[in-house]
N, C-alpha and C positions, 0 to 999 in steps of 0.2 A: 533657547533651542532653536535650531534652524527651521524656518518655515518650509512646509512641504507643498510642492507644486507639481501637478501632473498635466499631461496633455488633455485639455478639455475635449470632452465627447460630445460634440453639438448634436450627433444624431440621437443618442440616448437620452440627451436632455430634453430636445424636441419631443420625443415620444412620451417622456414623463411628463411635460406641460400638457401634451395633447390629452394624456390619460386623466389628468386632474380636470381638465375642462370637460371631457366626456362625462366624467362621474358627477360632475356639478350639473348636468343637464344640456351641455354644450357651451356653457359659458361660464367663466369663473373670474373672479377679482384677481388682479395680477399679483397683489401682495400676499394674499392667502396661497396662492399656487407657489409662490417662491418660497414661503414658510414650510410648505407641504414637501417641497423638494429638499429643503433643509432637514427636515424630520425623516424623510426616507432615506437620504444619505447618512445620517447620523446612525440610523438603524444598521444600514448595511455595512458600514465601516465597523461598527461594534461587533456585529455577528459574523462578517465574511472578511474583515481586514482591507477592504477596498470600499471607495465611493462608486455610486452609480454613475455620476456625472464627470468624475475627474475635474471638478471645477474648483476655483479658487474662491474661499469664503472670506467675507468681510463682516466685521461688526459694525452695524450702523444704528441709528436711533431707533429703527423699528425692528430691530432683531438682526440675526445672521442673514447675509444675503449671498448666494451663490453669483459671482460677477457675470460668468458667462450666460447663465439662465436668465438673468435680468436683462442682459442686452437682447436676447433671443425674444423674450416676452414683450420688450418695449420695441422691438424692430429697430433697434440701435444701430448706427453706422460703426459702432465699436465691434460688431460682429463681422466676421470675414464675409466676402461675397458669397462664398461657397456656403457657409452656414446660414446666411440670410436666406439664400435661395431654397435651401432644403426645408428650413423651418416654415416658409411662406406656403409650402405645399400642405401644412398640417395646421397651423395656427395664425390667426391675424387679429389685430386690435379691432375692437367694435366700439369701445368708448376710451377715454383717458384712463379709465382704471380698469377695464376688462379686456380679455381677448376670447376668442371662440375658437372651437374645434372645427376645422374644415373637412376632415375626414378621419376614419378609423385609425387607431393606433396600429402601427407596423410591429406586430408581435415579434417579428424575427430579429428586431434590433435589440431586444431585451432578454436578458438570462432569466432562468426560472428564480434565482435570487433576487434579481432586480424587481421581478413582479412581485414577490414576496414582500419586499421592503415598500414598494409603492402601495400595495393593499394594506400593509399595516399602518402607513401614514394616514391613508384615507379612512380606514375603519375606525383608528383611534381618535382622530382629529378633524375628519372632515366635516364634522357637524359645526365646528367653530367658524364665527364670521372672521373678517381679516383682523379685527382688533382683538379678538379673544385669542387669536393663534399668535397675534404679536405679543400680548401679555404673557402667553405661555412660554414663548422662545426666550423671554427675558429671564426665565428662571433657570435657564441652563448654564453651568459654570463656564462653558466656552465662549458665550456672549458676555455674561456678568463681570467677568474679570477685566472687560474693557470699558465698563460703565463710566468711570471717571474720565478715561482718557477722551470719551466721546463728548465731553464737555468742552474740549478744545480743538478737536478734529472731527471732520465729518465721517471718517470711517478708518478702521484699523484692521489689517490682515489678522485673520485667525489662524491659530495652530492646529492642525488636525489632531494632534495628540491630546489636545483638551476636550476632544469630542468623546474621548475614552473616560473622562471623568464624570461622576455621578452627580446629578441635582439632588437637591433636597428630597427626603423621603416621600412626600406627598406627590411628586412630579414623575410621570412616566419616564423611565430612562431610556427608552427605545433600545431595548434588549439588556437584559441583565449580565453582568460580566463578574466572574470570580476575579481575584487578585491575579491567579495564574493567566486567565485569559487575557486580562488587561495587559499584562507584560508581554505576552505573545503577539498581541495586537500592535502594541509599540516597536516591537522588534520587526514586524512585517512592514510597518510604515517606513522605518529606517532603511530596510532593504529595497523597498520599492523606490525610495528617493535616491538611493546609489544606483539603482538601475536607470532610473529617469535621468540621472546626471550624465550617464554614459550615452544613451541612446536618444535622449531628448534634444 
């Protein structure tokens, strides 16, 4: 199936990273924050048919990674200058592994459903440390299907359609879907991809 790529929303992603840093007392481990972004995006896609971040996801050794969010959190030159400048107003590295919140989240950048998904991720998974949350994300089928490939390569692009598949029964699904809901979400993704290919 064709991989689905959208126009990365660095403003919402910055606010999501800032939100998780703020919820952690102003400082958060970078890897933990990126896994929380994934869980919030997974929830939002399953419930509302779109990501918060519009990011491109890769399976890596330590679980799913939103590429653009990683670049922002690491202050990487892979981010555009515009994105770097925007993010630097809200977050900055404090150590090799952490970043801090510099000022309050700009609530106007996020929709009510975005807030719902971010709150869900924090309330359900925010108590985990970075390695606990890595172990959790390894249980989701959208990452697990690439486990063998990751013995040969550093990363594999993930298919957003796989976010709609359910993990094992004991793992939080990040929103329950009926078979009908799942089909509707798949159709929404295909429609969104078609629109993006025209306007992107």
